[in-house]
mmJSON file of the N, C-alpha and C atoms, coordinates in Angstrom:
{"data_MODEL":{"atom_site":{
"group_PDB":["ATOM","ATOM","ATOM","ATOM","ATOM","ATOM","ATOM","ATOM","ATOM","ATOM","ATOM","ATOM","ATOM","ATOM","ATOM","ATOM","ATOM","ATOM","ATOM","ATOM","ATOM","ATOM","ATOM","ATOM","ATOM","ATOM","ATOM","ATOM","ATOM","ATOM","ATOM","ATOM","ATOM","ATOM","ATOM","ATOM","ATOM","ATOM","ATOM","ATOM","ATOM","ATOM","ATOM","ATOM","ATOM","ATOM","ATOM","ATOM","ATOM","ATOM","ATOM","ATOM","ATOM","ATOM","ATOM","ATOM","ATOM","ATOM","ATOM","ATOM","ATOM","ATOM","ATOM","ATOM","ATOM","ATOM","ATOM","ATOM","ATOM","ATOM","ATOM","ATOM","ATOM","ATOM","ATOM","ATOM","ATOM","ATOM","ATOM","ATOM","ATOM","ATOM","ATOM","ATOM","ATOM","ATOM","ATOM","ATOM","ATOM","ATOM","ATOM","ATOM","ATOM","ATOM","ATOM","ATOM","ATOM","ATOM","ATOM","ATOM","ATOM","ATOM","ATOM","ATOM","ATOM","ATOM","ATOM","ATOM","ATOM","ATOM","ATOM","ATOM","ATOM","ATOM","ATOM","ATOM","ATOM","ATOM","ATOM","ATOM","ATOM","ATOM","ATOM","ATOM","ATOM","ATOM","ATOM","ATOM","ATOM","ATOM","ATOM","ATOM","ATOM","ATOM","ATOM","ATOM","ATOM","ATOM","ATOM","ATOM","ATOM","ATOM","ATOM","ATOM","ATOM","ATOM","ATOM","ATOM","ATOM","ATOM","ATOM","ATOM","ATOM","ATOM","ATOM","ATOM","ATOM","ATOM","ATOM","ATOM","ATOM","ATOM","ATOM","ATOM","ATOM","ATOM","ATOM","ATOM","ATOM","ATOM","ATOM","ATOM","ATOM","ATOM","ATOM","ATOM","ATOM","ATOM","ATOM","ATOM","ATOM","ATOM","ATOM","ATOM","ATOM","ATOM","ATOM","ATOM","ATOM","ATOM","ATOM","ATOM","ATOM","ATOM","ATOM","ATOM","ATOM","ATOM","ATOM","ATOM","ATOM","ATOM","ATOM","ATOM","ATOM","ATOM","ATOM","ATOM","ATOM","ATOM","ATOM","ATOM","ATOM","ATOM","ATOM","ATOM","ATOM","ATOM","ATOM","ATOM","ATOM","ATOM","ATOM","ATOM","ATOM","ATOM","ATOM","ATOM","ATOM","ATOM","ATOM","ATOM","ATOM","ATOM","ATOM","ATOM","ATOM","ATOM","ATOM","ATOM","ATOM","ATOM","ATOM"],
"id":[1,2,3,4,5,6,7,8,9,10,11,12,13,14,15,16,17,18,19,20,21,22,23,24,25,26,27,28,29,30,31,32,33,34,35,36,37,38,39,40,41,42,43,44,45,46,47,48,49,50,51,52,53,54,55,56,57,58,59,60,61,62,63,64,65,66,67,68,69,70,71,72,73,74,75,76,77,78,79,80,81,82,83,84,85,86,87,88,89,90,91,92,93,94,95,96,97,98,99,100,101,102,103,104,105,106,107,108,109,110,111,112,113,114,115,116,117,118,119,120,121,122,123,124,125,126,127,128,129,130,131,132,133,134,135,136,137,138,139,140,141,142,143,144,145,146,147,148,149,150,151,152,153,154,155,156,157,158,159,160,161,162,163,164,165,166,167,168,169,170,171,172,173,174,175,176,177,178,179,180,181,182,183,184,185,186,187,188,189,190,191,192,193,194,195,196,197,198,199,200,201,202,203,204,205,206,207,208,209,210,211,212,213,214,215,216,217,218,219,220,221,222,223,224,225,226,227,228,229,230,231,232,233,234,235,236,237,238,239,240,241,242,243],
"type_symbol":["N","C","C","N","C","C","N","C","C","N","C","C","N","C","C","N","C","C","N","C","C","N","C","C","N","C","C","N","C","C","N","C","C","N","C","C","N","C","C","N","C","C","N","C","C","N","C","C","N","C","C","N","C","C","N","C","C","N","C","C","N","C","C","N","C","C","N","C","C","N","C","C","N","C","C","N","C","C","N","C","C","N","C","C","N","C","C","N","C","C","N","C","C","N","C","C","N","C","C","N","C","C","N","C","C","N","C","C","N","C","C","N","C","C","N","C","C","N","C","C","N","C","C","N","C","C","N","C","C","N","C","C","N","C","C","N","C","C","N","C","C","N","C","C","N","C","C","N","C","C","N","C","C","N","C","C","N","C","C","N","C","C","N","C","C","N","C","C","N","C","C","N","C","C","N","C","C","N","C","C","N","C","C","N","C","C","N","C","C","N","C","C","N","C","C","N","C","C","N","C","C","N","C","C","N","C","C","N","C","C","N","C","C","N","C","C","N","C","C","N","C","C","N","C","C","N","C","C","N","C","C","N","C","C","N","C","C","N","C","C","N","C","C"],
"label_atom_id":["N","CA","C","N","CA","C","N","CA","C","N","CA","C","N","CA","C","N","CA","C","N","CA","C","N","CA","C","N","CA","C","N","CA","C","N","CA","C","N","CA","C","N","CA","C","N","CA","C","N","CA","C","N","CA","C","N","CA","C","N","CA","C","N","CA","C","N","CA","C","N","CA","C","N","CA","C","N","CA","C","N","CA","C","N","CA","C","N","CA","C","N","CA","C","N","CA","C","N","CA","C","N","CA","C","N","CA","C","N","CA","C","N","CA","C","N","CA","C","N","CA","C","N","CA","C","N","CA","C","N","CA","C","N","CA","C","N","CA","C","N","CA","C","N","CA","C","N","CA","C","N","CA","C","N","CA","C","N","CA","C","N","CA","C","N","CA","C","N","CA","C","N","CA","C","N","CA","C","N","CA","C","N","CA","C","N","CA","C","N","CA","C","N","CA","C","N","CA","C","N","CA","C","N","CA","C","N","CA","C","N","CA","C","N","CA","C","N","CA","C","N","CA","C","N","CA","C","N","CA","C","N","CA","C","N","CA","C","N","CA","C","N","CA","C","N","CA","C","N","CA","C","N","CA","C","N","CA","C","N","CA","C","N","CA","C","N","CA","C","N","CA","C","N","CA","C","N","CA","C","N","CA","C"],
"label_alt_id":[null,null,null,null,null,null,null,null,null,null,null,null,null,null,null,null,null,null,null,null,null,null,null,null,null,null,null,null,null,null,null,null,null,null,null,null,null,null,null,null,null,null,null,null,null,null,null,null,null,null,null,null,null,null,null,null,null,null,null,null,null,null,null,null,null,null,null,null,null,null,null,null,null,null,null,null,null,null,null,null,null,null,null,null,null,null,null,null,null,null,null,null,null,null,null,null,null,null,null,null,null,null,null,null,null,null,null,null,null,null,null,null,null,null,null,null,null,null,null,null,null,null,null,null,null,null,null,null,null,null,null,null,null,null,null,null,null,null,null,null,null,null,null,null,null,null,null,null,null,null,null,null,null,null,null,null,null,null,null,null,null,null,null,null,null,null,null,null,null,null,null,null,null,null,null,null,null,null,null,null,null,null,null,null,null,null,null,null,null,null,null,null,null,null,null,null,null,null,null,null,null,null,null,null,null,null,null,null,null,null,null,null,null,null,null,null,null,null,null,null,null,null,null,null,null,null,null,null,null,null,null,null,null,null,null,null,null,null,null,null,null,null,null],
"label_comp_id":["MET","MET","MET","ILE","ILE","ILE","GLY","GLY","GLY","ALA","ALA","ALA","PHE","PHE","PHE","GLN","GLN","GLN","GLU","GLU","GLU","VAL","VAL","VAL","ASP","ASP","ASP","VAL","VAL","VAL","HIS","HIS","HIS","GLY","GLY","GLY","MET","MET","MET","ASN","ASN","ASN","ARG","ARG","ARG","THR","THR","THR","GLN","GLN","GLN","ALA","ALA","ALA","PHE","PHE","PHE","ALA","ALA","ALA","ALA","ALA","ALA","ILE","ILE","ILE","ASP","ASP","ASP","ALA","ALA","ALA","LYS","LYS","LYS","LEU","LEU","LEU","ARG","ARG","ARG","ARG","ARG","ARG","ALA","ALA","ALA","GLY","GLY","GLY","GLY","GLY","GLY","THR","THR","THR","VAL","VAL","VAL","TYR","TYR","TYR","THR","THR","THR","LEU","LEU","LEU","ARG","ARG","ARG","VAL","VAL","VAL","ILE","ILE","ILE","HIS","HIS","HIS","GLY","GLY","GLY","TYR","TYR","TYR","HIS","HIS","HIS","GLY","GLY","GLY","GLY","GLY","GLY","THR","THR","THR","VAL","VAL","VAL","LEU","LEU","LEU","ARG","ARG","ARG","ASP","ASP","ASP","ALA","ALA","ALA","ILE","ILE","ILE","ARG","ARG","ARG","ALA","ALA","ALA","HIS","HIS","HIS","TYR","TYR","TYR","ARG","ARG","ARG","SER","SER","SER","ASN","ASN","ASN","PRO","PRO","PRO","LYS","LYS","LYS","VAL","VAL","VAL","LEU","LEU","LEU","ARG","ARG","ARG","ILE","ILE","ILE","GLU","GLU","GLU","LEU","LEU","LEU","GLY","GLY","GLY","LEU","LEU","LEU","ASN","ASN","ASN","GLN","GLN","GLN","GLY","GLY","GLY","GLU","GLU","GLU","THR","THR","THR","ASP","ASP","ASP","LEU","LEU","LEU","ILE","ILE","ILE","LEU","LEU","LEU","ARG","ARG","ARG","GLU","GLU","GLU","ILE","ILE","ILE"],
"label_asym_id":["A","A","A","A","A","A","A","A","A","A","A","A","A","A","A","A","A","A","A","A","A","A","A","A","A","A","A","A","A","A","A","A","A","A","A","A","A","A","A","A","A","A","A","A","A","A","A","A","A","A","A","A","A","A","A","A","A","A","A","A","A","A","A","A","A","A","A","A","A","A","A","A","A","A","A","A","A","A","A","A","A","A","A","A","A","A","A","A","A","A","A","A","A","A","A","A","A","A","A","A","A","A","A","A","A","A","A","A","A","A","A","A","A","A","A","A","A","A","A","A","A","A","A","A","A","A","A","A","A","A","A","A","A","A","A","A","A","A","A","A","A","A","A","A","A","A","A","A","A","A","A","A","A","A","A","A","A","A","A","A","A","A","A","A","A","A","A","A","A","A","A","A","A","A","A","A","A","A","A","A","A","A","A","A","A","A","A","A","A","A","A","A","A","A","A","A","A","A","A","A","A","A","A","A","A","A","A","A","A","A","A","A","A","A","A","A","A","A","A","A","A","A","A","A","A","A","A","A","A","A","A","A","A","A","A","A","A","A","A","A","A","A","A"],
"label_entity_id":["1","1","1","1","1","1","1","1","1","1","1","1","1","1","1","1","1","1","1","1","1","1","1","1","1","1","1","1","1","1","1","1","1","1","1","1","1","1","1","1","1","1","1","1","1","1","1","1","1","1","1","1","1","1","1","1","1","1","1","1","1","1","1","1","1","1","1","1","1","1","1","1","1","1","1","1","1","1","1","1","1","1","1","1","1","1","1","1","1","1","1","1","1","1","1","1","1","1","1","1","1","1","1","1","1","1","1","1","1","1","1","1","1","1","1","1","1","1","1","1","1","1","1","1","1","1","1","1","1","1","1","1","1","1","1","1","1","1","1","1","1","1","1","1","1","1","1","1","1","1","1","1","1","1","1","1","1","1","1","1","1","1","1","1","1","1","1","1","1","1","1","1","1","1","1","1","1","1","1","1","1","1","1","1","1","1","1","1","1","1","1","1","1","1","1","1","1","1","1","1","1","1","1","1","1","1","1","1","1","1","1","1","1","1","1","1","1","1","1","1","1","1","1","1","1","1","1","1","1","1","1","1","1","1","1","1","1","1","1","1","1","1","1"],
"label_seq_id":[1,1,1,2,2,2,3,3,3,4,4,4,5,5,5,6,6,6,7,7,7,8,8,8,9,9,9,10,10,10,11,11,11,12,12,12,13,13,13,14,14,14,15,15,15,16,16,16,17,17,17,18,18,18,19,19,19,20,20,20,21,21,21,22,22,22,23,23,23,24,24,24,25,25,25,26,26,26,27,27,27,28,28,28,29,29,29,30,30,30,31,31,31,32,32,32,33,33,33,34,34,34,35,35,35,36,36,36,37,37,37,38,38,38,39,39,39,40,40,40,41,41,41,42,42,42,43,43,43,44,44,44,45,45,45,46,46,46,47,47,47,48,48,48,49,49,49,50,50,50,51,51,51,52,52,52,53,53,53,54,54,54,55,55,55,56,56,56,57,57,57,58,58,58,59,59,59,60,60,60,61,61,61,62,62,62,63,63,63,64,64,64,65,65,65,66,66,66,67,67,67,68,68,68,69,69,69,70,70,70,71,71,71,72,72,72,73,73,73,74,74,74,75,75,75,76,76,76,77,77,77,78,78,78,79,79,79,80,80,80,81,81,81],
"pdbx_PDB_ins_code":[null,null,null,null,null,null,null,null,null,null,null,null,null,null,null,null,null,null,null,null,null,null,null,null,null,null,null,null,null,null,null,null,null,null,null,null,null,null,null,null,null,null,null,null,null,null,null,null,null,null,null,null,null,null,null,null,null,null,null,null,null,null,null,null,null,null,null,null,null,null,null,null,null,null,null,null,null,null,null,null,null,null,null,null,null,null,null,null,null,null,null,null,null,null,null,null,null,null,null,null,null,null,null,null,null,null,null,null,null,null,null,null,null,null,null,null,null,null,null,null,null,null,null,null,null,null,null,null,null,null,null,null,null,null,null,null,null,null,null,null,null,null,null,null,null,null,null,null,null,null,null,null,null,null,null,null,null,null,null,null,null,null,null,null,null,null,null,null,null,null,null,null,null,null,null,null,null,null,null,null,null,null,null,null,null,null,null,null,null,null,null,null,null,null,null,null,null,null,null,null,null,null,null,null,null,null,null,null,null,null,null,null,null,null,null,null,null,null,null,null,null,null,null,null,null,null,null,null,null,null,null,null,null,null,null,null,null,null,null,null,null,null,null],
"Cartn_x":[1.024,0.132,0.65,0.721,1.303,0.869,2.376,0.985,1.12,1.113,0.937,1.902,2.191,3.622,2.748,3.509,3.25,4.611,4.22,5.267,5.193,6.055,6.355,7.584,6.812,8.022,8.074,9.835,10.411,11.507,11.664,12.827,12.203,13.187,12.762,12.729,12.35,12.108,13.705,13.786,15.264,14.434,15.543,15.926,15.123,14.782,13.42,12.466,11.405,10.868,10.745,11.536,11.661,11.224,11.92,12.058,10.429,9.99,8.441,7.445,7.821,6.771,6.997,8.106,8.299,7.892,7.876,7.479,6.053,5.271,3.931,3.234,4.316,4.131,4.114,4.796,5.282,4.487,3.953,2.513,1.709,0.992,-0.161,-0.084,1.318,1.191,0.466,-0.606,-1.127,-0.531,-0.521,0.013,0.409,-0.519,-0.222,0.935,1.204,1.799,3.789,4.144,5.518,6.444,6.317,7.431,7.065,7.589,7.521,8.512,8.233,9.304,9.635,10.733,11.116,11.944,11.39,11.914,11.952,13.385,14.396,14.589,15.177,15.992,17.175,18.302,19.574,20.016,19.516,20.828,20.744,20.185,20.81,21.632,21.953,22.966,22.432,23.733,23.355,22.952,23.215,23.276,21.64,20.249,18.957,19.17,19.13,19.132,20.069,21.558,22.402,22.028,21.007,20.367,19.173,18.346,17.208,17.736,18.943,19.561,20.27,20.882,21.655,20.503,18.921,18.278,17.386,17.406,16.061,16.593,17.639,18.89,18.451,18.079,18.406,16.606,15.73,13.849,14.029,13.015,12.443,11.659,10.613,9.727,9.976,11.556,12.124,13.48,12.394,13.741,14.651,14.77,15.866,15.978,16.897,16.585,17.312,16.245,16.907,17.261,18.163,19.063,18.669,17.541,17.554,18.391,18.226,18.627,18.668,17.084,17.362,17.901,18.715,19.545,18.854,17.901,16.924,15.601,15.407,14.73,15.885,15.006,15.072,14.208,14.004,13.025,13.375,11.962,12.096,11.247,12.124,11.078,10.71,9.759,9.329,8.779,8.878,8.63,6.842,6.94,5.418,5.316,3.936,3.419,2.588],
"Cartn_y":[-1.233,0.187,1.571,2.371,3.45,4.503,4.42,5.936,7.208,7.83,9.778,10.136,11.397,12.53,13.47,14.334,15.805,16.464,17.748,18.816,19.755,20.307,21.326,22.438,23.406,24.569,25.158,25.178,25.5,26.643,26.976,27.953,29.288,30.284,31.882,31.73,29.91,29.563,29.45,30.016,29.405,27.63,27.23,25.923,25.258,26.002,25.698,25.226,26.808,27.13,25.774,25.741,24.536,22.699,22.933,21.55,20.936,22.467,22.143,21.788,22.862,22.302,20.643,20.347,19.258,18.345,18.456,17.398,17.459,18.038,18.213,17.9,17.68,17.091,15.627,15.073,13.603,13.117,13.97,13.219,12.998,13.902,14.222,13.291,13.059,11.735,10.217,9.965,8.752,7.724,6.196,5.491,5.221,5.819,6.077,7.168,7.847,8.784,8.18,8.409,7.673,8.552,9.641,10.5,12.074,12.746,14.183,15.034,15.698,16.532,17.933,17.714,19.438,20.517,21.649,22.723,23.288,23.29,24.41,25.513,25.689,26.49,26.148,26.916,27.047,28.336,29.021,30.416,31.343,31.07,31.203,30.92,29.443,29.041,27.441,27.188,25.486,25.084,25.809,25.688,25.154,25.469,24.734,23.483,23.1,21.991,20.942,21.161,20.413,20.094,21.172,20.349,19.766,19.898,18.842,17.428,17.495,16.394,15.452,16.082,15.529,15.201,16.219,15.68,14.864,14.429,13.679,12.57,12.36,10.919,9.669,10.416,8.997,9.552,9.743,9.87,8.589,8.087,6.331,6.52,7.876,7.352,7.688,8.424,8.164,7.051,6.617,5.105,5.823,6.419,7.263,8.786,8.979,10.501,10.576,11.275,11.073,12.592,12.731,13.98,14.185,14.721,14.956,16.042,16.188,16.948,18.539,18.487,19.954,20.268,21.587,21.35,22.219,22.348,23.175,22.511,20.989,19.692,18.74,18.737,16.797,16.372,15.011,14.189,12.544,13.615,12.184,10.392,9.598,8.596,7.763,7.742,7.334,6.112,5.129,4.134,3.743,2.152,2.16,1.432,1.863,2.032,0.896],
"Cartn_z":[-0.019,-0.068,-0.078,-0.766,-0.998,-0.047,0.662,2.037,1.272,2.058,2.266,2.022,1.474,1.827,2.01,2.943,3.853,3.775,4.09,4.35,5.193,5.613,6.561,6.456,6.074,6.111,6.887,7.397,8.919,8.325,7.177,6.613,7.048,7.49,8.061,10.078,9.924,11.359,12.146,13.66,14.513,14.741,15.431,15.219,15.978,17.189,18.356,18.1,17.1,16.128,15.484,14.608,13.545,13.82,15.264,16.054,16.163,17.251,17.234,16.429,15.109,13.989,13.121,13.333,12.741,13.68,15.345,15.943,16.032,15.713,15.965,14.352,13.583,12.049,12.368,12.812,13.247,14.142,15.176,16.101,15.35,13.936,13.766,12.815,11.888,10.753,11.34,10.468,10.978,9.88,10.021,9.708,8.297,7.562,5.909,5.148,6.397,5.858,6.187,5.269,4.949,5.063,4.243,4.18,4.644,5.133,5.636,5.228,3.901,3.612,4.6,4.606,5.376,4.353,4.323,3.522,4.371,4.404,5.45,4.336,3.473,2.762,2.332,2.091,2.472,1.789,1.361,1.291,1.815,3.272,4.058,5.292,4.793,5.097,5.859,6.064,6.644,8.016,8.791,10.221,10.349,10.104,10.21,9.444,8.606,7.333,8.064,8.621,9.4,10.529,11.597,12.829,12.686,11.669,11.712,11.373,10.526,10.225,11.186,11.869,13.103,14.276,14.404,15.543,14.717,14.414,13.291,13.019,12.903,12.687,13.549,14.663,16.066,16.869,15.582,15.829,15.922,17.138,16.818,15.899,14.901,14.322,12.692,13.027,11.586,10.938,10.011,9.403,9.238,8.009,7.355,7.033,6.552,6.163,4.554,3.571,2.407,2.12,0.974,0.567,-0.784,-0.952,-2.478,-3.208,-4.799,-5.316,-4.974,-4.511,-3.859,-3.104,-2.554,-1.018,0.182,-0.674,0.398,1.315,0.872,1.387,2.29,3.024,3.582,3.778,3.205,3.476,4.458,5.48,6.265,6.431,6.043,5.691,6.85,7.245,8.524,8.497,9.968,10.546,10.011,9.63,10.008,11.193,11.411,13.049,12.963],
"occupancy":[1.0,1.0,1.0,1.0,1.0,1.0,1.0,1.0,1.0,1.0,1.0,1.0,1.0,1.0,1.0,1.0,1.0,1.0,1.0,1.0,1.0,1.0,1.0,1.0,1.0,1.0,1.0,1.0,1.0,1.0,1.0,1.0,1.0,1.0,1.0,1.0,1.0,1.0,1.0,1.0,1.0,1.0,1.0,1.0,1.0,1.0,1.0,1.0,1.0,1.0,1.0,1.0,1.0,1.0,1.0,1.0,1.0,1.0,1.0,1.0,1.0,1.0,1.0,1.0,1.0,1.0,1.0,1.0,1.0,1.0,1.0,1.0,1.0,1.0,1.0,1.0,1.0,1.0,1.0,1.0,1.0,1.0,1.0,1.0,1.0,1.0,1.0,1.0,1.0,1.0,1.0,1.0,1.0,1.0,1.0,1.0,1.0,1.0,1.0,1.0,1.0,1.0,1.0,1.0,1.0,1.0,1.0,1.0,1.0,1.0,1.0,1.0,1.0,1.0,1.0,1.0,1.0,1.0,1.0,1.0,1.0,1.0,1.0,1.0,1.0,1.0,1.0,1.0,1.0,1.0,1.0,1.0,1.0,1.0,1.0,1.0,1.0,1.0,1.0,1.0,1.0,1.0,1.0,1.0,1.0,1.0,1.0,1.0,1.0,1.0,1.0,1.0,1.0,1.0,1.0,1.0,1.0,1.0,1.0,1.0,1.0,1.0,1.0,1.0,1.0,1.0,1.0,1.0,1.0,1.0,1.0,1.0,1.0,1.0,1.0,1.0,1.0,1.0,1.0,1.0,1.0,1.0,1.0,1.0,1.0,1.0,1.0,1.0,1.0,1.0,1.0,1.0,1.0,1.0,1.0,1.0,1.0,1.0,1.0,1.0,1.0,1.0,1.0,1.0,1.0,1.0,1.0,1.0,1.0,1.0,1.0,1.0,1.0,1.0,1.0,1.0,1.0,1.0,1.0,1.0,1.0,1.0,1.0,1.0,1.0,1.0,1.0,1.0,1.0,1.0,1.0,1.0,1.0,1.0,1.0,1.0,1.0,1.0,1.0,1.0,1.0,1.0,1.0],
"B_iso_or_equiv":[0.0,0.0,0.0,0.0,0.0,0.0,0.0,0.0,0.0,0.0,0.0,0.0,0.0,0.0,0.0,0.0,0.0,0.0,0.0,0.0,0.0,0.0,0.0,0.0,0.0,0.0,0.0,0.0,0.0,0.0,0.0,0.0,0.0,0.0,0.0,0.0,0.0,0.0,0.0,0.0,0.0,0.0,0.0,0.0,0.0,0.0,0.0,0.0,0.0,0.0,0.0,0.0,0.0,0.0,0.0,0.0,0.0,0.0,0.0,0.0,0.0,0.0,0.0,0.0,0.0,0.0,0.0,0.0,0.0,0.0,0.0,0.0,0.0,0.0,0.0,0.0,0.0,0.0,0.0,0.0,0.0,0.0,0.0,0.0,0.0,0.0,0.0,0.0,0.0,0.0,0.0,0.0,0.0,0.0,0.0,0.0,0.0,0.0,0.0,0.0,0.0,0.0,0.0,0.0,0.0,0.0,0.0,0.0,0.0,0.0,0.0,0.0,0.0,0.0,0.0,0.0,0.0,0.0,0.0,0.0,0.0,0.0,0.0,0.0,0.0,0.0,0.0,0.0,0.0,0.0,0.0,0.0,0.0,0.0,0.0,0.0,0.0,0.0,0.0,0.0,0.0,0.0,0.0,0.0,0.0,0.0,0.0,0.0,0.0,0.0,0.0,0.0,0.0,0.0,0.0,0.0,0.0,0.0,0.0,0.0,0.0,0.0,0.0,0.0,0.0,0.0,0.0,0.0,0.0,0.0,0.0,0.0,0.0,0.0,0.0,0.0,0.0,0.0,0.0,0.0,0.0,0.0,0.0,0.0,0.0,0.0,0.0,0.0,0.0,0.0,0.0,0.0,0.0,0.0,0.0,0.0,0.0,0.0,0.0,0.0,0.0,0.0,0.0,0.0,0.0,0.0,0.0,0.0,0.0,0.0,0.0,0.0,0.0,0.0,0.0,0.0,0.0,0.0,0.0,0.0,0.0,0.0,0.0,0.0,0.0,0.0,0.0,0.0,0.0,0.0,0.0,0.0,0.0,0.0,0.0,0.0,0.0,0.0,0.0,0.0,0.0,0.0,0.0],
"pdbx_formal_charge":[null,null,null,null,null,null,null,null,null,null,null,null,null,null,null,null,null,null,null,null,null,null,null,null,null,null,null,null,null,null,null,null,null,null,null,null,null,null,null,null,null,null,null,null,null,null,null,null,null,null,null,null,null,null,null,null,null,null,null,null,null,null,null,null,null,null,null,null,null,null,null,null,null,null,null,null,null,null,null,null,null,null,null,null,null,null,null,null,null,null,null,null,null,null,null,null,null,null,null,null,null,null,null,null,null,null,null,null,null,null,null,null,null,null,null,null,null,null,null,null,null,null,null,null,null,null,null,null,null,null,null,null,null,null,null,null,null,null,null,null,null,null,null,null,null,null,null,null,null,null,null,null,null,null,null,null,null,null,null,null,null,null,null,null,null,null,null,null,null,null,null,null,null,null,null,null,null,null,null,null,null,null,null,null,null,null,null,null,null,null,null,null,null,null,null,null,null,null,null,null,null,null,null,null,null,null,null,null,null,null,null,null,null,null,null,null,null,null,null,null,null,null,null,null,null,null,null,null,null,null,null,null,null,null,null,null,null,null,null,null,null,null,null],
"auth_seq_id":[1,1,1,2,2,2,3,3,3,4,4,4,5,5,5,6,6,6,7,7,7,8,8,8,9,9,9,10,10,10,11,11,11,12,12,12,13,13,13,14,14,14,15,15,15,16,16,16,17,17,17,18,18,18,19,19,19,20,20,20,21,21,21,22,22,22,23,23,23,24,24,24,25,25,25,26,26,26,27,27,27,28,28,28,29,29,29,30,30,30,31,31,31,32,32,32,33,33,33,34,34,34,35,35,35,36,36,36,37,37,37,38,38,38,39,39,39,40,40,40,41,41,41,42,42,42,43,43,43,44,44,44,45,45,45,46,46,46,47,47,47,48,48,48,49,49,49,50,50,50,51,51,51,52,52,52,53,53,53,54,54,54,55,55,55,56,56,56,57,57,57,58,58,58,59,59,59,60,60,60,61,61,61,62,62,62,63,63,63,64,64,64,65,65,65,66,66,66,67,67,67,68,68,68,69,69,69,70,70,70,71,71,71,72,72,72,73,73,73,74,74,74,75,75,75,76,76,76,77,77,77,78,78,78,79,79,79,80,80,80,81,81,81],
"auth_comp_id":["MET","MET","MET","ILE","ILE","ILE","GLY","GLY","GLY","ALA","ALA","ALA","PHE","PHE","PHE","GLN","GLN","GLN","GLU","GLU","GLU","VAL","VAL","VAL","ASP","ASP","ASP","VAL","VAL","VAL","HIS","HIS","HIS","GLY","GLY","GLY","MET","MET","MET","ASN","ASN","ASN","ARG","ARG","ARG","THR","THR","THR","GLN","GLN","GLN","ALA","ALA","ALA","PHE","PHE","PHE","ALA","ALA","ALA","ALA","ALA","ALA","ILE","ILE","ILE","ASP","ASP","ASP","ALA","ALA","ALA","LYS","LYS","LYS","LEU","LEU","LEU","ARG","ARG","ARG","ARG","ARG","ARG","ALA","ALA","ALA","GLY","GLY","GLY","GLY","GLY","GLY","THR","THR","THR","VAL","VAL","VAL","TYR","TYR","TYR","THR","THR","THR","LEU","LEU","LEU","ARG","ARG","ARG","VAL","VAL","VAL","ILE","ILE","ILE","HIS","HIS","HIS","GLY","GLY","GLY","TYR","TYR","TYR","HIS","HIS","HIS","GLY","GLY","GLY","GLY","GLY","GLY","THR","THR","THR","VAL","VAL","VAL","LEU","LEU","LEU","ARG","ARG","ARG","ASP","ASP","ASP","ALA","ALA","ALA","ILE","ILE","ILE","ARG","ARG","ARG","ALA","ALA","ALA","HIS","HIS","HIS","TYR","TYR","TYR","ARG","ARG","ARG","SER","SER","SER","ASN","ASN","ASN","PRO","PRO","PRO","LYS","LYS","LYS","VAL","VAL","VAL","LEU","LEU","LEU","ARG","ARG","ARG","ILE","ILE","ILE","GLU","GLU","GLU","LEU","LEU","LEU","GLY","GLY","GLY","LEU","LEU","LEU","ASN","ASN","ASN","GLN","GLN","GLN","GLY","GLY","GLY","GLU","GLU","GLU","THR","THR","THR","ASP","ASP","ASP","LEU","LEU","LEU","ILE","ILE","ILE","LEU","LEU","LEU","ARG","ARG","ARG","GLU","GLU","GLU","ILE","ILE","ILE"],
"auth_asym_id":["A","A","A","A","A","A","A","A","A","A","A","A","A","A","A","A","A","A","A","A","A","A","A","A","A","A","A","A","A","A","A","A","A","A","A","A","A","A","A","A","A","A","A","A","A","A","A","A","A","A","A","A","A","A","A","A","A","A","A","A","A","A","A","A","A","A","A","A","A","A","A","A","A","A","A","A","A","A","A","A","A","A","A","A","A","A","A","A","A","A","A","A","A","A","A","A","A","A","A","A","A","A","A","A","A","A","A","A","A","A","A","A","A","A","A","A","A","A","A","A","A","A","A","A","A","A","A","A","A","A","A","A","A","A","A","A","A","A","A","A","A","A","A","A","A","A","A","A","A","A","A","A","A","A","A","A","A","A","A","A","A","A","A","A","A","A","A","A","A","A","A","A","A","A","A","A","A","A","A","A","A","A","A","A","A","A","A","A","A","A","A","A","A","A","A","A","A","A","A","A","A","A","A","A","A","A","A","A","A","A","A","A","A","A","A","A","A","A","A","A","A","A","A","A","A","A","A","A","A","A","A","A","A","A","A","A","A","A","A","A","A","A","A"],
"auth_atom_id":["N","CA","C","N","CA","C","N","CA","C","N","CA","C","N","CA","C","N","CA","C","N","CA","C","N","CA","C","N","CA","C","N","CA","C","N","CA","C","N","CA","C","N","CA","C","N","CA","C","N","CA","C","N","CA","C","N","CA","C","N","CA","C","N","CA","C","N","CA","C","N","CA","C","N","CA","C","N","CA","C","N","CA","C","N","CA","C","N","CA","C","N","CA","C","N","CA","C","N","CA","C","N","CA","C","N","CA","C","N","CA","C","N","CA","C","N","CA","C","N","CA","C","N","CA","C","N","CA","C","N","CA","C","N","CA","C","N","CA","C","N","CA","C","N","CA","C","N","CA","C","N","CA","C","N","CA","C","N","CA","C","N","CA","C","N","CA","C","N","CA","C","N","CA","C","N","CA","C","N","CA","C","N","CA","C","N","CA","C","N","CA","C","N","CA","C","N","CA","C","N","CA","C","N","CA","C","N","CA","C","N","CA","C","N","CA","C","N","CA","C","N","CA","C","N","CA","C","N","CA","C","N","CA","C","N","CA","C","N","CA","C","N","CA","C","N","CA","C","N","CA","C","N","CA","C","N","CA","C","N","CA","C","N","CA","C","N","CA","C","N","CA","C","N","CA","C","N","CA","C","N","CA","C"],
"pdbx_PDB_model_num":[1,1,1,1,1,1,1,1,1,1,1,1,1,1,1,1,1,1,1,1,1,1,1,1,1,1,1,1,1,1,1,1,1,1,1,1,1,1,1,1,1,1,1,1,1,1,1,1,1,1,1,1,1,1,1,1,1,1,1,1,1,1,1,1,1,1,1,1,1,1,1,1,1,1,1,1,1,1,1,1,1,1,1,1,1,1,1,1,1,1,1,1,1,1,1,1,1,1,1,1,1,1,1,1,1,1,1,1,1,1,1,1,1,1,1,1,1,1,1,1,1,1,1,1,1,1,1,1,1,1,1,1,1,1,1,1,1,1,1,1,1,1,1,1,1,1,1,1,1,1,1,1,1,1,1,1,1,1,1,1,1,1,1,1,1,1,1,1,1,1,1,1,1,1,1,1,1,1,1,1,1,1,1,1,1,1,1,1,1,1,1,1,1,1,1,1,1,1,1,1,1,1,1,1,1,1,1,1,1,1,1,1,1,1,1,1,1,1,1,1,1,1,1,1,1,1,1,1,1,1,1,1,1,1,1,1,1,1,1,1,1,1,1]
}}}
């Protein structure tokens, strides 16, 4: 069964705000959601991108992190529950 795809746009936020927005999306993600695309941007630097990738690498809901061709996005592939 193919699951759903959701996005959360956090660019322009600080790290605390971004984590809160991503955590809220993860909590609301149902069993059919398999990918959460985090739009963090990259023109303003890579601090937010790097913090998101490091923080969610060890999150129990995240199976793996996929890096796409767009440097301003990171895909969190979620575990099946």
